[in-house]
C-alpha positions, -999 to +999 in steps of 0.1 A: +403+407+106+385+435+123+363+428+154+331+448+157+315+440+191+280+425+188+280+422+150+268+388+139+293+372+115+321+395+126+356+380+133+363+355+160+395+365+178+422+343+193+448+356+218+470+327+226+445+301+238+418+326+247+390+328+221+366+358+218+335+348+199+312+376+186+275+374+184+246+398+180+234+393+216+264+379+233+302+379+232+318+347+247+353+345+261+367+311+267+400+293+269+432+302+287+455+332+285+487+333+306+502+368+309+539+364+315+563+391+324+577+394+289+571+412+256+545+386+244+527+389+277+526+427+272+513+423+236+486+398+247+473+419+275+472+450+253+453+430+227+428+418+253+424+453+268+417+467+233+389+442+228+374+447+263+376+485+258+358+482+224+331+460+240+326+484+269+323+514+244+297+496+225+277+488+256+281+523+270+268+537+237+237+516+238+207+538+246+184+511+260+202+483+278+179+460+298+189+451+334+195+416+323+194+402+287+172+373+279+192+341+278+193+328+242+196+292+252+182+274+282+201+248+301+180+217+302+185+182+314+185+156+287+171+122+298+196+094+299+185+068+273+204+041+292+189+047+326+164+019+324+189-007+313+208-031+335+244-030+324+256-056+349 
């Protein structure tokens, strides 16, 4: 599948255990990628570099980037429903 940075519904990529999730406002990278001194390590780092370069090109080509994007989700504390119970 082809990955187009910042296109909603575009492909989610997997490089070893590193995931690159695409969204209209945010691209998330999570997981783990070990770059070893072997052919697979070289392939993995080249694949990651290609995606990072594509993301950078997309951002560089954006005419009106804000200093900081609005956060799509807010971290909030959810009350503990068990806090008023005695579990002893």
